[in-house]
KOLTOR-717041 format. One record per residue: residue in one letter; chain; x, z, y of N, C-alpha, C in turn. Coordinates in steps of 0.2 Angstrom, whole numbers. Example, Ala and Ser with C-alpha at 12.3 -4.5 7.8 and 13.67 -1.06 7.14 Angstrom:
2
<'A','A',<66,39,-28>,<62,39,-22>,<66,39,-16>> <'S','A',<64,35,-11>,<68,36,-5>,<64,39,0>> 
***
This chain:
381
<'X','A',<4,1,-7>,<0,0,0>,<5,-1,7>> <'X','A',<11,2,5>,<16,1,12>,<15,-5,16>> <'X','A',<15,-3,22>,<15,-9,27>,<9,-13,29>> <'X','A',<2,-9,27>,<-3,-12,28>,<-8,-8,32>> <'X','A',<-14,-9,31>,<-20,-5,36>,<-18,2,36>> <'X','A',<-16,5,31>,<-17,13,31>,<-10,15,30>> <'X','A',<-5,11,31>,<3,13,30>,<5,19,36>> <'X','A',<2,18,41>,<6,23,46>,<1,29,47>> <'X','A',<-4,30,43>,<-7,36,43>,<-3,41,38>> <'X','A',<-4,48,39>,<1,53,35>,<-3,57,32>> <'X','A',<-10,58,34>,<-14,63,30>,<-22,60,31>> <'X','A',<-24,58,26>,<-30,55,24>,<-35,59,20>> <'X','A',<-42,60,23>,<-47,62,19>,<-52,57,17>> <'X','A',<-53,57,11>,<-59,51,8>,<-64,55,6>> <'X','A',<-69,52,7>,<-76,54,5>,<-80,49,1>> <'X','A',<-82,51,-5>,<-85,47,-9>,<-92,49,-11>> <'X','A',<-97,44,-10>,<-105,45,-11>,<-105,45,-18>> <'X','A',<-112,49,-19>,<-113,50,-26>,<-115,45,-31>> <'X','A',<-118,39,-27>,<-119,33,-31>,<-113,29,-33>> <'X','A',<-108,30,-29>,<-102,27,-31>,<-99,30,-38>> <'X','A',<-100,37,-38>,<-96,41,-45>,<-100,41,-49>> <'X','A',<-107,42,-49>,<-112,44,-55>,<-117,38,-55>> <'X','A',<-118,36,-61>,<-124,33,-63>,<-129,37,-65>> <'X','A',<-136,36,-62>,<-141,40,-64>,<-144,40,-71>> <'X','A',<-141,35,-76>,<-143,35,-82>,<-138,36,-87>> <'X','A',<-132,34,-85>,<-126,35,-90>,<-121,40,-88>> <'X','A',<-122,43,-82>,<-117,48,-81>,<-111,46,-76>> <'X','A',<-105,49,-77>,<-99,48,-73>,<-97,41,-73>> <'X','A',<-95,37,-69>,<-92,31,-69>,<-84,31,-70>> <'X','A',<-82,33,-76>,<-75,36,-77>,<-70,30,-75>> <'X','A',<-72,23,-76>,<-67,18,-75>,<-66,17,-68>> <'X','A',<-71,19,-64>,<-70,18,-56>,<-66,24,-53>> <'X','A',<-67,29,-56>,<-64,35,-54>,<-56,34,-56>> <'X','A',<-55,32,-62>,<-48,30,-64>,<-44,26,-58>> <'X','A',<-48,20,-56>,<-45,15,-52>,<-45,18,-44>> <'X','A',<-49,23,-43>,<-48,26,-36>,<-42,31,-37>> <'X','A',<-42,34,-43>,<-35,39,-43>,<-28,34,-44>> <'X','A',<-29,29,-46>,<-23,24,-45>,<-21,23,-37>> <'X','A',<-27,21,-34>,<-26,21,-26>,<-23,27,-23>> <'X','A',<-25,33,-25>,<-23,40,-22>,<-16,41,-24>> <'X','A',<-14,39,-30>,<-7,40,-32>,<-3,35,-28>> <'X','A',<-5,29,-26>,<-1,24,-23>,<0,27,-15>> <'X','A',<-5,30,-13>,<-4,33,-6>,<1,38,-6>> <'X','A',<1,43,-12>,<4,49,-11>,<12,45,-12>> <'X','A',<13,41,-17>,<20,38,-17>,<22,34,-11>> <'X','A',<18,33,-5>,<20,31,1>,<21,37,6>> <'X','A',<21,43,3>,<22,50,7>,<16,52,12>> <'X','A',<9,49,10>,<3,52,13>,<0,57,9>> <'X','A',<-1,62,14>,<-6,68,9>,<-13,66,10>> <'X','A',<-16,67,4>,<-24,65,2>,<-28,70,1>> <'X','A',<-33,71,4>,<-39,75,2>,<-45,71,1>> <'X','A',<-49,74,-5>,<-55,71,-6>,<-61,75,-6>> <'X','A',<-66,73,-2>,<-72,76,-2>,<-78,72,-6>> <'X','A',<-79,75,-13>,<-82,71,-17>,<-89,73,-20>> <'X','A',<-94,69,-17>,<-101,71,-19>,<-101,71,-27>> <'X','A',<-108,71,-29>,<-110,69,-37>,<-111,75,-40>> <'X','A',<-110,81,-38>,<-111,87,-42>,<-118,87,-46>> <'X','A',<-123,87,-41>,<-130,86,-43>,<-132,81,-47>> <'X','A',<-131,75,-45>,<-132,69,-48>,<-129,69,-56>> <'X','A',<-123,72,-56>,<-119,72,-64>,<-123,76,-67>> <'X','A',<-125,83,-64>,<-128,88,-68>,<-135,86,-70>> <'X','A',<-138,83,-67>,<-145,80,-68>,<-144,75,-76>> <'X','A',<-139,71,-76>,<-139,67,-81>,<-137,72,-88>> <'X','A',<-132,77,-86>,<-130,81,-91>,<-137,86,-94>> <'X','A',<-140,88,-90>,<-147,91,-92>,<-152,88,-94>> <'X','A',<-152,81,-93>,<-157,77,-93>,<-163,79,-90>> <'X','A',<-164,79,-83>,<-168,80,-78>,<-171,73,-76>> <'X','A',<-178,74,-77>,<-180,67,-76>,<-180,65,-68>> <'X','A',<-180,59,-67>,<-180,56,-60>,<-186,60,-55>> <'X','A',<-185,61,-49>,<-190,63,-44>,<-186,70,-40>> <'X','A',<-190,71,-35>,<-187,77,-31>,<-186,83,-34>> <'X','A',<-181,87,-33>,<-179,93,-36>,<-181,99,-32>> <'X','A',<-184,105,-34>,<-185,111,-32>,<-177,113,-30>> <'X','A',<-176,118,-25>,<-170,121,-23>,<-166,124,-29>> <'X','A',<-171,128,-33>,<-167,130,-39>,<-165,125,-44>> <'X','A',<-169,120,-45>,<-167,115,-50>,<-160,112,-47>> <'X','A',<-161,110,-41>,<-154,106,-38>,<-148,111,-39>> <'X','A',<-148,117,-37>,<-143,122,-38>,<-141,123,-45>> <'X','A',<-145,122,-51>,<-144,123,-57>,<-140,116,-59>> <'X','A',<-143,110,-57>,<-139,104,-58>,<-133,105,-55>> <'X','A',<-132,107,-49>,<-125,107,-47>,<-120,112,-50>> <'X','A',<-122,117,-53>,<-118,122,-56>,<-115,118,-63>> <'X','A',<-119,114,-66>,<-116,111,-72>,<-112,105,-70>> <'X','A',<-115,102,-64>,<-111,95,-62>,<-104,97,-59>> <'X','A',<-104,102,-55>,<-97,104,-53>,<-92,105,-58>> <'X','A',<-93,108,-64>,<-89,108,-69>,<-86,102,-72>> <'X','A',<-91,98,-73>,<-89,91,-75>,<-86,87,-71>> <'X','A',<-87,87,-65>,<-84,83,-58>,<-77,86,-58>> <'X','A',<-76,93,-57>,<-69,96,-57>,<-65,94,-63>> <'X','A',<-68,93,-69>,<-64,92,-75>,<-63,84,-75>> <'X','A',<-66,80,-72>,<-65,72,-72>,<-60,70,-68>> <'X','A',<-60,75,-61>,<-54,73,-56>,<-49,75,-58>> <'X','A',<-48,82,-62>,<-42,84,-66>,<-39,79,-70>> <'X','A',<-43,77,-74>,<-40,72,-81>,<-38,65,-76>> <'X','A',<-42,63,-72>,<-40,57,-70>,<-34,57,-65>> <'X','A',<-32,62,-61>,<-27,63,-58>,<-21,65,-62>> <'X','A',<-22,69,-66>,<-17,71,-71>,<-13,64,-74>> <'X','A',<-15,59,-75>,<-12,53,-78>,<-7,51,-72>> <'X','A',<-7,53,-67>,<-1,51,-62>,<3,57,-60>> <'X','A',<2,62,-65>,<5,69,-63>,<3,72,-57>> <'X','A',<-3,71,-54>,<-4,74,-48>,<-10,80,-50>> <'X','A',<-9,86,-47>,<-13,90,-49>,<-19,92,-45>> <'X','A',<-25,92,-47>,<-31,94,-42>,<-33,101,-40>> <'X','A',<-36,102,-35>,<-38,109,-34>,<-44,109,-31>> <'X','A',<-50,112,-34>,<-56,113,-32>,<-58,117,-27>> <'X','A',<-61,115,-21>,<-63,119,-16>,<-71,118,-13>> <'X','A',<-74,123,-15>,<-82,122,-13>,<-83,126,-7>> <'X','A',<-87,122,-2>,<-87,124,4>,<-95,125,6>> <'X','A',<-97,129,11>,<-103,129,14>,<-103,128,21>> <'X','A',<-108,126,24>,<-109,126,32>,<-106,132,35>> <'X','A',<-107,138,33>,<-105,144,36>,<-98,145,36>> <'X','A',<-94,142,29>,<-87,142,29>,<-83,139,35>> <'X','A',<-86,134,37>,<-83,129,42>,<-86,131,50>> <'X','A',<-91,135,50>,<-94,137,57>,<-91,144,59>> <'X','A',<-91,148,54>,<-88,155,57>,<-80,155,56>> <'X','A',<-78,157,62>,<-71,156,64>,<-66,159,58>> <'X','A',<-68,166,55>,<-62,168,51>,<-63,165,45>> <'X','A',<-69,162,42>,<-69,159,36>,<-66,152,37>> <'X','A',<-67,149,42>,<-64,142,44>,<-56,143,43>> <'X','A',<-53,148,46>,<-46,148,47>,<-44,149,39>> <'X','A',<-47,154,35>,<-45,154,29>,<-46,148,24>> <'X','A',<-51,145,25>,<-51,139,21>,<-47,134,23>> <'X','A',<-44,134,29>,<-39,129,32>,<-32,131,29>> <'X','A',<-31,138,27>,<-25,140,25>,<-24,138,18>> <'X','A',<-30,138,15>,<-30,136,7>,<-29,129,7>> <'X','A',<-31,125,10>,<-31,117,10>,<-23,116,12>> <'X','A',<-20,120,17>,<-14,118,19>,<-9,120,12>> <'X','A',<-10,125,10>,<-6,127,4>,<-6,121,-2>> <'X','A',<-13,120,-3>,<-13,115,-9>,<-8,108,-7>> <'X','A',<-9,106,0>,<-5,100,1>,<3,101,1>> <'X','A',<4,108,3>,<10,110,3>,<15,109,-4>> <'X','A',<10,110,-10>,<13,110,-16>,<11,104,-19>> <'X','A',<9,99,-15>,<8,92,-18>,<2,91,-21>> <'X','A',<-3,96,-22>,<-10,94,-25>,<-14,90,-21>> <'X','A',<-19,88,-24>,<-25,84,-19>,<-31,89,-21>> <'X','A',<-33,92,-14>,<-40,96,-15>,<-45,92,-16>> <'X','A',<-49,94,-19>,<-56,90,-22>,<-62,95,-19>> <'X','A',<-64,92,-13>,<-70,98,-10>,<-76,95,-10>> <'X','A',<-81,100,-12>,<-88,97,-11>,<-92,103,-8>> <'X','A',<-98,102,-5>,<-102,108,-2>,<-105,112,-9>> <'X','A',<-105,119,-8>,<-107,123,-14>,<-113,123,-15>> <'X','A',<-117,118,-17>,<-124,118,-18>,<-127,123,-22>> <'X','A',<-123,127,-27>,<-126,131,-30>,<-128,137,-27>> <'X','A',<-126,139,-21>,<-127,144,-17>,<-131,143,-11>> <'X','A',<-129,137,-8>,<-131,137,-1>,<-138,135,0>> <'X','A',<-141,138,5>,<-149,138,5>,<-149,132,11>> <'X','A',<-155,130,12>,<-156,125,16>,<-154,127,24>> <'X','A',<-154,133,26>,<-152,135,32>,<-144,134,34>> <'X','A',<-140,134,29>,<-133,135,28>,<-131,130,25>> <'X','A',<-134,124,25>,<-131,117,21>,<-130,112,27>> <'X','A',<-123,109,25>,<-123,102,29>,<-128,98,28>> <'X','A',<-130,96,21>,<-135,92,18>,<-133,85,17>> <'X','A',<-126,84,19>,<-123,77,18>,<-115,78,18>> <'X','A',<-113,75,15>,<-104,76,14>,<-101,72,19>> <'X','A',<-104,68,24>,<-101,63,28>,<-99,69,34>> <'X','A',<-103,72,36>,<-101,78,42>,<-96,83,39>> <'X','A',<-97,84,32>,<-93,90,29>,<-86,87,29>> <'X','A',<-85,80,27>,<-79,77,27>,<-76,76,34>> <'X','A',<-80,75,39>,<-77,76,46>,<-74,82,48>> <'X','A',<-78,89,46>,<-76,95,48>,<-70,95,44>> <'X','A',<-69,94,37>,<-63,95,33>,<-57,91,37>> <'X','A',<-58,85,41>,<-52,81,43>,<-50,84,48>> <'X','A',<-56,87,54>,<-53,91,60>,<-50,98,57>> <'X','A',<-52,101,53>,<-50,107,51>,<-42,106,48>> <'X','A',<-41,102,45>,<-34,101,42>,<-29,96,47>> <'X','A',<-33,94,52>,<-27,89,56>,<-26,82,53>> <'X','A',<-31,80,50>,<-30,73,47>,<-30,68,52>> <'X','A',<-26,62,51>,<-26,57,56>,<-31,50,55>> <'X','A',<-34,51,48>,<-39,46,45>,<-44,49,41>> <'X','A',<-50,47,42>,<-55,49,37>,<-60,42,35>> <'X','A',<-59,41,28>,<-62,36,26>,<-69,38,22>> <'X','A',<-74,34,24>,<-79,35,21>,<-82,30,16>> <'X','A',<-81,31,10>,<-83,25,4>,<-90,25,3>> <'X','A',<-94,21,5>,<-101,20,4>,<-104,13,0>> <'X','A',<-110,13,0>,<-113,7,-3>,<-114,1,2>> <'X','A',<-111,3,8>,<-111,-2,14>,<-104,-3,16>> <'X','A',<-102,-9,19>,<-95,-11,21>,<-94,-9,27>> <'X','A',<-97,-6,31>,<-97,-5,38>,<-103,-4,43>> <'X','A',<-102,-3,49>,<-108,-3,54>,<-110,-10,57>> <'X','A',<-116,-10,57>,<-119,-16,60>,<-123,-14,66>> <'X','A',<-126,-19,69>,<-130,-18,75>,<-137,-17,73>> <'X','A',<-138,-18,67>,<-145,-16,64>,<-144,-17,56>> <'X','A',<-149,-14,53>,<-149,-14,45>,<-149,-21,43>> <'X','A',<-144,-23,40>,<-142,-31,38>,<-147,-33,32>> <'X','A',<-150,-28,29>,<-156,-30,24>,<-162,-31,27>> <'X','A',<-163,-29,32>,<-169,-31,36>,<-169,-36,43>> <'X','A',<-163,-36,45>,<-161,-41,51>,<-157,-46,49>> <'X','A',<-158,-52,49>,<-153,-57,47>,<-149,-58,52>> <'X','A',<-151,-56,59>,<-146,-57,65>,<-142,-51,66>> <'X','A',<-141,-46,62>,<-137,-40,62>,<-130,-43,62>> <'X','A',<-126,-40,67>,<-119,-42,68>,<-115,-35,65>> <'X','A',<-110,-38,62>,<-105,-33,58>,<-99,-31,64>> <'X','A',<-98,-25,65>,<-93,-21,70>,<-88,-19,66>> <'X','A',<-82,-24,67>,<-75,-22,65>,<-72,-16,68>> <'X','A',<-72,-15,74>,<-70,-10,79>,<-74,-7,83>> <'X','A',<-74,0,83>,<-79,3,88>,<-73,8,91>> <'X','A',<-72,6,98>,<-67,9,102>,<-69,16,104>> <'X','A',<-75,17,105>,<-78,23,106>,<-86,24,104>> <'X','A',<-88,30,103>,<-95,30,100>,<-99,32,107>> <'X','A',<-102,26,109>,<-107,27,115>,<-114,28,113>> <'X','A',<-118,29,117>,<-126,29,116>,<-128,24,113>> <'X','A',<-125,17,114>,<-127,12,111>,<-126,11,103>> <'X','A',<-120,13,102>,<-117,13,95>,<-122,19,92>> <'X','A',<-123,25,94>,<-128,29,92>,<-135,28,90>> <'X','A',<-137,22,95>,<-144,19,94>,<-144,14,89>> <'X','A',<-138,11,86>,<-138,6,81>,<-139,10,74>> <'X','A',<-137,17,74>,<-139,21,68>,<-145,25,68>> <'X','A',<-150,24,74>,<-155,28,74>,<-154,34,77>> <'X','A',<-159,37,81>,<-159,43,84>,<-161,49,79>> <'X','A',<-158,54,81>,<-158,60,76>,<-165,62,75>> <'X','A',<-170,61,80>,<-177,62,80>,<-181,56,78>> <'X','A',<-179,50,75>,<-183,45,75>,<-185,44,68>> <'X','A',<-191,42,67>,<-193,42,60>,<-191,35,57>> <'X','A',<-188,31,61>,<-185,24,58>,<-177,25,58>> <'X','A',<-174,31,59>,<-166,32,59>,<-165,30,52>> <'X','A',<-159,26,51>,<-156,26,45>,<-152,31,43>> <'X','A',<-155,36,40>,<-150,43,39>,<-144,43,37>> <'X','A',<-142,38,32>,<-136,37,30>,<-130,35,35>> <'X','A',<-132,30,39>,<-128,28,44>,<-128,33,49>> <'X','A',<-134,36,51>,<-134,41,57>,<-129,47,56>> <'X','A',<-129,49,49>,<-124,55,48>,<-117,53,48>> <'X','A',<-115,46,47>,<-108,42,47>,<-106,43,53>> <'X','A',<-111,41,58>,<-109,41,66>,<-108,47,68>> <'X','A',<-113,52,66>,<-111,59,68>,<-104,61,66>> <'X','A',<-103,60,60>,<-96,62,57>,<-91,59,61>> <'X','A',<-92,52,63>,<-86,49,68>,<-86,53,75>> <'X','A',<-92,55,77>,<-91,59,84>,<-86,65,82>> <'X','A',<-86,70,77>,<-83,75,76>,<-76,73,74>> <'X','A',<-75,68,70>,<-68,65,69>,<-64,63,75>> <'X','A',<-67,58,78>,<-63,53,83>,<-61,58,89>> <'X','A',<-66,64,90>,<-65,69,96>,<-59,73,95>> <'X','A',<-57,72,89>,<-51,78,87>,<-45,73,86>> <'X','A',<-45,67,88>,<-39,63,86>,<-39,60,80>> <'X','A',<-44,59,76>,<-44,57,68>,<-48,50,69>> <'X','A',<-45,45,67>,<-49,39,66>,<-53,39,60>> <'X','A',<-58,34,60>,<-63,35,54>,<-65,27,52>> <'X','A',<-64,27,45>,<-66,20,43>,<-72,20,38>> <'X','A',<-76,16,39>,<-82,15,35>,<-81,10,30>> <'X','A',<-81,9,23>,<-80,4,20>,<-84,5,13>> <'X','A',<-85,-1,10>,<-89,-2,3>,<-84,1,-2>> <'X','A',<-88,6,-7>,<-83,8,-12>,<-86,5,-18>> <'X','A',<-89,-1,-18>,<-93,-4,-25>,<-89,-8,-28>> <'X','A',<-83,-7,-27>,<-77,-11,-30>,<-72,-7,-33>> <'X','A',<-68,-10,-38>,<-63,-6,-40>,<-57,-7,-35>> <'X','A',<-53,-1,-36>,<-47,0,-31>,<-50,-1,-23>> <'X','A',<-55,3,-21>,<-58,2,-15>,<-52,4,-9>> <'X','A',<-49,9,-9>,<-42,10,-5>,<-38,4,-4>> <'X','A',<-35,1,-10>,<-31,-4,-10>,<-34,-11,-6>> <'X','A',<-41,-11,-7>,<-44,-17,-4>,<-44,-16,3>> <'X','A',<-45,-10,6>,<-45,-9,13>,<-38,-9,15>> <'X','A',<-33,-7,13>,<-25,-9,14>,<-24,-16,14>> <'X','A',<-27,-20,10>,<-26,-26,10>,<-30,-30,14>> <'X','A',<-35,-29,18>,<-38,-31,24>,<-45,-33,22>> <'X','A',<-48,-29,17>,<-55,-30,15>,<-60,-28,21>> <'X','A',<-66,-30,21>,<-70,-28,27>,<-71,-21,28>> <'X','A',<-70,-19,34>,<-73,-12,35>,<-74,-11,43>> <'X','A',<-77,-6,45>,<-77,-4,52>,<-73,2,54>> <'X','A',<-68,1,59>,<-64,7,61>,<-67,10,67>> <'X','A',<-67,16,67>,<-68,20,74>,<-62,23,76>> <'X','A',<-60,21,82>,<-53,23,84>,<-53,30,86>> <'X','A',<-48,34,86>,<-48,41,87>,<-48,41,96>> <'X','A',<-50,46,98>,<-51,48,105>,<-43,49,109>> <'X','A',<-42,45,113>,<-35,45,117>,<-33,52,119>> <'X','A',<-39,57,120>,<-36,63,123>,<-40,68,118>> <'X','A',<-38,69,112>,<-42,73,108>,<-41,81,111>> <'X','A',<-46,84,110>,<-46,91,111>,<-41,96,107>> <'X','A',<-39,101,110>,<-35,107,106>,<-38,109,100>> <'X','A',<-34,111,95>,<-37,113,88>,<-43,119,90>> <'X','A',<-42,124,94>,<-48,128,96>,<-54,125,98>> <'X','A',<-54,120,103>,<-59,116,105>,<-61,112,101>> <'X','A',<-58,109,97>,<-60,105,91>,<-64,109,86>> <'X','A',<-64,114,85>,<-67,119,81>,<-74,120,85>> <'X','A',<-73,122,91>,<-80,123,94>,<-84,117,95>> <'X','A',<-81,110,97>,<-85,105,98>,<-88,102,91>> <'X','A',<-84,104,85>,<-87,101,80>,<-92,106,76>> <'X','A',<-94,111,79>,<-99,116,76>,<-106,113,76>> <'X','A',<-109,113,71>,<-117,109,70>,<-122,114,72>> <'X','A',<-121,120,71>,<-126,125,72>,<-124,131,78>> <'X','A',<-126,129,84>,<-124,133,89>,<-129,139,89>> <'X','A',<-126,145,90>,<-130,151,89>,<-135,152,95>> <'X','A',<-136,148,100>,<-140,149,106>,<-139,144,111>> <'X','A',<-143,145,117>,<-143,139,121>,<-143,142,128>> <'X','A',<-139,140,132>,<-138,142,139>,<-139,136,143>> <'X','A',<-146,137,147>,<-148,132,152>,<-144,133,159>> <'X','A',<-143,127,163>,<-139,128,168>,<-141,123,174>> <'X','A',<-140,124,180>,<-142,121,186>,<-138,115,187>> <'X','A',<-139,110,191>,<-135,104,193>,<-129,106,196>> <'X','A',<-128,111,200>,<-121,114,202>,<-117,115,198>> <'X','A',<-119,120,193>,<-115,122,186>,<-113,116,183>> <'X','A',<-117,111,182>,<-115,105,178>,<-110,102,180>> <'X','A',<-110,101,187>,<-105,97,191>,<-98,101,190>> <'X','A',<-99,108,191>,<-93,112,190>,<-89,111,184>> <'X','A',<-94,111,179>,<-90,110,172>,<-87,104,172>> <'X','A',<-90,98,174>,<-87,91,173>,<-80,92,177>> <'X','A',<-80,96,182>,<-73,97,186>,<-68,101,182>> <'X','A',<-70,103,176>,<-65,108,173>,<-65,116,174>> <'X','A',<-71,117,178>,<-71,124,179>,<-76,129,173>> <'X','A',<-75,135,175>,<-78,139,169>,<-86,139,170>> <'X','A',<-90,141,166>,<-98,143,169>,<-98,150,170>> <'X','A',<-101,150,177>,<-102,156,180>,<-109,159,179>> <'X','A',<-111,165,179>,<-118,168,178>,<-123,165,184>> <'X','A',<-119,164,190>,<-124,162,195>,<-127,154,194>> <'X','A',<-124,151,189>,<-127,144,187>,<-131,144,182>> <'X','A',<-133,150,179>,<-137,149,173>,<-144,151,174>> <'X','A',<-149,146,172>,<-156,146,173>,<-159,150,168>> <'X','A',<-157,150,162>,<-161,152,156>,<-156,153,150>> <'X','A',<-159,157,145>,<-155,158,139>,<-159,158,133>> <'X','A',<-158,155,128>,<-163,155,122>,<-159,157,116>> <'X','A',<-161,161,112>,<-158,162,106>,<-156,170,104>> <'X','A',<-153,172,100>,<-149,178,99>,<-141,176,97>> <'X','A',<-137,179,101>,<-131,177,99>,<-126,184,101>> <'X','A',<-121,184,99>,<-116,190,101>,<-110,186,105>> <'X','A',<-107,190,108>,<-101,188,111>,<-96,185,108>> <'X','A',<-93,178,108>,<-88,175,105>,<-92,169,101>> <'X','A',<-99,169,100>,<-103,165,97>,<-102,158,101>> <'X','A',<-103,153,97>,<-104,146,100>,<-112,145,103>> <'X','A',<-111,142,109>,<-118,141,112>,<-117,134,114>> <'X','A',<-123,131,114>,<-124,125,119>,<-126,125,125>> <'X','A',<-123,121,129>,<-125,122,138>,<-129,115,139>> <'X','A',<-134,117,141>,<-140,112,142>,<-140,111,150>> <'X','A',<-141,105,153>,<-142,103,160>,<-149,104,162>> <'X','A',<-152,102,167>,<-158,103,170>,<-163,98,167>> <'X','A',<-160,92,164>,<-163,87,162>,<-164,87,154>> <'X','A',<-162,94,152>,<-163,95,144>,<-157,92,139>> <'X','A',<-152,90,143>,<-147,86,138>,<-141,91,138>> <'X','A',<-138,91,132>,<-133,95,129>,<-127,93,133>> <'X','A',<-123,96,137>,<-118,92,141>,<-111,96,138>> <'X','A',<-112,102,135>,<-106,105,133>,<-107,111,128>> <'X','A',<-102,113,124>,<-102,118,120>,<-97,124,122>> <'X','A',<-98,130,120>,<-92,135,122>,<-94,142,119>> <'X','A',<-90,146,118>,<-89,153,116>,<-92,157,121>> <'X','A',<-97,161,120>,<-100,165,125>,<-97,171,127>> <'X','A',<-96,173,133>,<-92,179,134>,<-97,185,135>> <'X','A',<-103,184,133>,<-108,190,133>,<-113,188,127>> <'X','A',<-116,194,125>,<-121,193,120>,<-127,191,123>> <'X','A',<-133,188,120>,<-137,185,123>,<-142,190,128>> <'X','A',<-143,196,125>,<-146,202,130>,<-143,201,137>> <'X','A',<-137,202,136>,<-133,203,143>,<-133,197,148>> <'X','A',<-132,191,143>,<-133,185,147>,<-140,183,151>> <'X','A',<-145,187,147>,<-152,185,151>,<-152,190,157>> <'X','A',<-149,195,156>,<-149,201,162>,<-145,197,168>> <'X','A',<-139,195,167>,<-135,192,172>,<-137,185,175>> <'X','A',<-140,182,171>,<-142,174,173>,<-144,174,180>> <'X','A',<-141,169,183>,<-143,167,191>,<-140,172,196>> <'X','A',<-135,178,193>,<-133,183,198>,<-126,181,200>> <'X','A',<-124,183,205>,<-117,182,208>,<-112,187,204>> <'X','A',<-106,185,204>,<-101,188,200>,<-100,194,202>> <'X','A',<-101,196,209>,<-100,203,212>,<-105,208,211>> <'X','A',<-111,205,208>,<-116,210,206>,<-117,211,199>> <'X','A',<-113,207,196>,<-114,209,188>,<-114,217,185>> <'X','A',<-108,220,189>,<-106,226,186>,<-112,231,188>> <'X','A',<-115,230,193>,<-120,234,194>,<-126,234,190>> <'X','A',<-127,227,187>,<-133,226,183>,<-131,229,176>> <'X','A',<-124,227,173>,<-123,229,167>,<-120,237,165>> <'X','A',<-118,240,171>,<-116,247,171>,<-109,247,169>> <'X','A',<-106,241,169>,<-97,242,168>,<-94,235,170>> <'X','A',<-87,237,172>,<-84,230,173>,<-85,225,170>> <'X','A',<-87,219,172>,<-88,212,168>,<-83,207,170>> <'X','A',<-83,202,165>,<-79,197,167>,<-83,192,170>> <'X','A',<-79,188,174>,<-83,183,179>,<-86,177,176>> <'X','A',<-83,175,170>,<-86,169,167>,<-92,170,162>> <'X','A',<-97,167,161>,<-101,167,156>,<-98,163,150>> <'X','A',<-95,157,151>,<-91,155,146>,<-85,151,150>> <'X','A',<-78,154,147>,<-73,153,151>,<-70,145,150>> <'X','A',<-68,142,154>,<-66,134,152>,<-61,134,147>> <'X','A',<-57,139,145>,<-52,138,139>,<-56,139,133>> <'X','A',<-63,141,133>,<-66,142,127>,<-72,137,127>> <'X','A',<-72,131,132>,<-77,127,132>,<-75,119,132>> <'X','A',<-79,115,129>,<-78,108,128>,<-84,104,130>> <'X','A',<-83,99,134>,<-88,95,136>,<-91,91,130>> <'X','A',<-98,90,129>,<-99,86,124>,<-98,78,126>> <'X','A',<-98,74,120>,<-97,66,121>,<-102,63,125>> <'X','A',<-100,61,130>,<-105,57,134>,<-103,49,134>> <'X','A',<-106,45,138>,<-105,37,137>,<-98,37,140>> <'X','A',<-94,33,137>,<-87,31,138>,<-87,23,140>> <'X','A',<-81,22,142>,<-80,16,144>,<-77,12,137>> <'X','A',<-78,5,137>,<-77,1,130>,<-84,0,127>> <'X','A',<-82,-6,123>,<-88,-8,118>,<-87,-9,112>> <'X','A',<-90,-10,108>,<-90,-13,101>,<-87,-19,101>> <'X','A',<-82,-21,97>,<-80,-28,95>,<-82,-31,89>> <'X','A',<-85,-37,88>,<-87,-39,82>,<-80,-41,78>> 
***
């Protein structure tokens, strides 16, 4: 693979969809997995560190348990995952062992990457596995995760892993070969986009809005993953995995869409803040405060018009302007009860309200990151 598309990336996260790895009737697609392991081994020979986010536990467990087709209850899905995770881990272990590569299983929940201490611990484990030359095989821990603490898709989980570990490329292997201006199976005039310099509102609209009944869920989560990854300085590729040796195919120029990394990635601390999917609460601000944040200032209590939710000091909060749009996220300097008490108050009056000397900023600029807004640049076919 040297000297080609992926040659200059040194740490790559590869996400694999369930349908690529598991056939609903026959089970694990072992031959395809072995070809992918060949590609991973080739990357490692080139000095690339590789992490894999592998879907398929529930799908594989269903085939082992002979669960009929149809929707599953939560406990049925978790039982299938419990069986499938064993089979999936064993398959990856055997397939990579053929190349003298050790696999290490990591099961994560949304909470593991949203709570700062768990985030740091998971990152340390991943780093140690890479240090000893192993390939981490990561999946959402569906056996214990409830709907409230689930990612619900491995695209965004893969993006969070990529930012967590400081990867410079995220590859989403899917049943589609990239991003189109419209669903290609529905619109014969849909254009393929080979390069996406920045994820603008127009690009997001191509995947369907988050609240739209017409949104293409699979592509929407991929674009959302792209926002998380590219904002931290990690490029992202969407490519078809429905072929043997899919990574080698990309390296040799097979069709794919590449989302370029931001030229001004945020710091590791701010990357963690920006990538959080579940803010603990919401702080509403006036236009003056919104303008101050855009200039790089901290959020002061005087500019706060309202507080929603229950959160503690240090929790991540969404910051929303008067038009109802989220413009930033940050770590709150106050708990929610205190924030409500001092909302709209000048800094000089806060001590009298709270009864103790208080910090000036509701959210300090060092703990705040602006949300992705419309950027210059367009997608090129």
